[in-house]
N, C-alpha and C positions, 0 to 999 in steps of 0.2 A: 676705466673704473667709473663706478656709479657714485655721484655725490649723494650720500644717503640723506643729507638734510633737504636737498631740493626735490628728491624724488620719494618723498614720504608716501605717496598713495601706493607705490610699489611695496613698500614696507608696511603699510597698513594691511595689504593683502597677506603678506608673509606673517605677520603677527596674528591675523585671522586664522591662518592655517596652523600656526603653533597652538593657539586655544583649541582648534578642532582635534589636533593630535592628542593634545594632553587629556581632554575629557573623553575621546573615543577610547584611549588606553585605559581610563578609569572605568568606563562602561563595560568593556570587555572583561576586565578583571571582576567586576561584580557579577557578570553572567558566569564566568568560568568557576569563581570560588562558590557561587550559590550551588553548583553541582558537588562540591567537596564538603561545604559546611551544611548543606541541607535546607537552607532557609535563605531566600534571596534578601529579605529585610536584614538579617544579620550579616550577610555577605556585603550588602551595601554599607552598613555601619563600619565594618572593619576595614573595608577598602577605602572609604571616605576618610576615616581615621588616619590611616597610614598615608593616603595621598596628601592630605592637607597638613599633617605633622611634618612629613618629610620635605614637601615643597616649602614650607614656612622656614625650616632648618636650612634648606637650600638658599632661600632669599637671604638669610643672615650671611651665609658663606659668599653669596654673590655680591653683597656689599662689600665684603672684604676684598673680593677680587677687583671690583671697580676701582678701588683706590691703588691697585698695583698693576693695572695695565694701562698702556697708552692707546691700545686699540679695542675698545669695548665692543664694537660691532663684529670684529673677527672673534673675539672670545665668545660672544653671543652665539655666533654661527658654530663655533666649536662644541659649545654647551649643548646646542640643539642636536647636532650630529651625535654627541655622546648620549643624549637622552634616547635617540632612536637605537643605538647600538645596545644600550643597557636595557631598554625594553624588549628588543627581540631575544637578548640573551636570558633575561629572567623568565621570559614566556617560555623559552626552550627548556628552561630548568624546572618548569612546573611539574613534571612527571616525578622526579626524585624528590621534590619537596612535598608533593602529595603523599608519596609512599611514606616519607619520614613523618608526616602529620598523622597518617593513619596509625602508625605504630605508636606514636606518642600519645595520641588520644586514647588508644586502647589501654595504655598503662597509667593515664593520669588518674588522680585521685581527687575528684570532686568537680563541681561546676566551675569554680574560680579557676582551677588549673586548666580546664577545657577552654575556657574563654581566653586566658592568657595565651595558650597555644594558637588560638585562631588569630589573635593580634600578632603573635610572632610570625606566623605564616604570611600573613598580609603584609606585614613590615618587610620580610625577606624578599617577597616578590614584587611588591609595588614601591617600597621605599627608595631603593637606589635610583631608579629612573625618575621617580618624583622629586628626590633631592636634586638631581641635576637639571630637571625642568625649573625648579625653584632658582638655581643658580642663573639661569638664563635671563629671568626677568629684570633684575637690577642692571645687568649688563646691557641689555636692550635700552632701557630708559636712559642709561648714562650715555648712550651713543646718540640719542635723540632729543632729550629733554634737558634744557638748561635754563636755570633760573625759575623763580616762582611764577611769573607770567606765562612762560612756556608750559609749565607743569599742567596748568589747567587746559590750556588750548591744545597743545600736541599730545600731552601725556594722556588727558581724557579721551581724545580720539583713539589713541592706540589701545587703551584699556578697554574702551567699547568695542573696538575690533576684536580683540582677544576674547572678551565675554561672549560676543556674537558667535564667534568660531567654536567656543566652548559649548554653547547651546547647541550648535549644529552636530558637534562632536558627540553629544549624548545620544542623539538620534542615530547618527551613522554608525558609532561604535556599539550602541547598545541594541541596535535593530538591523539597519540596512546591510552593512558588510557582513556580519556573522550569519545572517540569513542566506545570503547568496554565495559566500565564499568559505564559511566555517571560521571558527575562532582564530586558529593560527594564521591562515591566510589574510584574515581581516587586520591581524596584528602587523603582519608584514607590509601590507598595503599602507596602512597608517604611518608606519615609520619610514616608508619611502618618501 
């Protein structure tokens, strides 16, 4: 077994990969939903709304889980695995979701209703995996960061690794993988 406190460089890499996967996921959804919504700026807005709203709610739930688990690193690993499974399942569910959206938008009565439907669509497809990703962060920090002094030293390093991974994820998920493998295959690669 790996002593996770002594092997934090390994876990810095893993947390970098976590950030990369989360923002690759978000970038792919922006591209895919821009085909359905007809405007990439609008797609970016609704996907970012859903991603951050549900990740934030997941953080609240994750804090609750940290108080109830004796093995936060194991719980974190299960949350990351759940994120991958949920991401693939919601991406596979996109075709019926888009069909529902097309029918609903044709019957909607006005601009507000149309915008509400766009947020509902994004929340249905992006929300669940984002929530699970949000649950993971407090569990991870609970496993590695103890006390105020450790928060700045170790917590800052993990947060920086996660943000650098997220920045790479925007490029990888927004451009590189979809260009070479298509959106669905890019999604599967990211979730592996």
